[in-house]
C-alpha positions, 0 to 999 in steps of 0.5 A: 734359056731365057728369051724375051721378045724385045720387038714383037711382030706387027700383026697386020690389019689384014690378019684381023680382017681375015679372022673377022671374015672367017667368023662373020663379024663386021663390028669393031667391038671385039677387035682387041679380043680377036687380036689377042687370040691371033697373038696367042695362036701365033705363040701356040704355032711356035710351040707346035712347029718349033719355029717362030712364025713372024719375024721378031726382035728377041734376046736370049740370056746364055752362060758366058762361055768360050764354047759354042752355044745354040740359041733356042729360038729358030729360025735366026735371021740375024744376030745383032749384038752381044752384051755382058750381063753383070750380077746386078743386071747392068749390061755392057756391049761387047765389041764384035771381036770379043765373040763369034757368031754363026747361023746354020742353013736350018736357022740355028744360031750359035754364039761363043766368046773369044775371050774370058769376061768377068760376067757369068752371063751374056745377052744375045740380041737377034731377029728370028722368024719364018716370015717378015709379015702376015702376008708372007707367012706360009699359007698353011701356017697362016690359015692354021693360026686363023682357024685356031683363033676362030676356034678359041673365039667360038669356044670362049665360054666352054670349060673344056680345054684341049691339050693342043690345037684342034686336029684340023689346025695340027694337020695344017701345021704338021708339015712345018713341025721340026723333028727333034731326036732325043 
């Protein structure tokens, strides 16, 4: 799976304001750094829970196949298009009758081609995410993202790295974690 985020989530000003209030910061000089920490915390949240927290426009490259293939990103809200990708990278949009899509209740998105195409890869565009914006993100996830960004800000000069989120953040996110059986 090769995923690209083509329309990143808009991080609301309220997210930065919430983090600054938590840290007791009133000046604006650290806003860019704090925003970057919030974005990094959202990425770590996705890796930890196995679901994209905020709605984003994405694209995944898959093999061109008539078999059902699952998109790696979850939860899928909508699959918006499929394109054939040539070896040189050029793309041609496939007609809706050339492929089938399905989205399960758990947010798993599936795609398959209805006919054989000359290209060996397809690009699937979709929207995925648990919440449309910061305000509608579940409280535990939002608070965990904010706490992780605050932790990273406070420990920015420390050489010590943790293998994952701090225990308090992991405890907030754990109920949202997707269980995968190997």
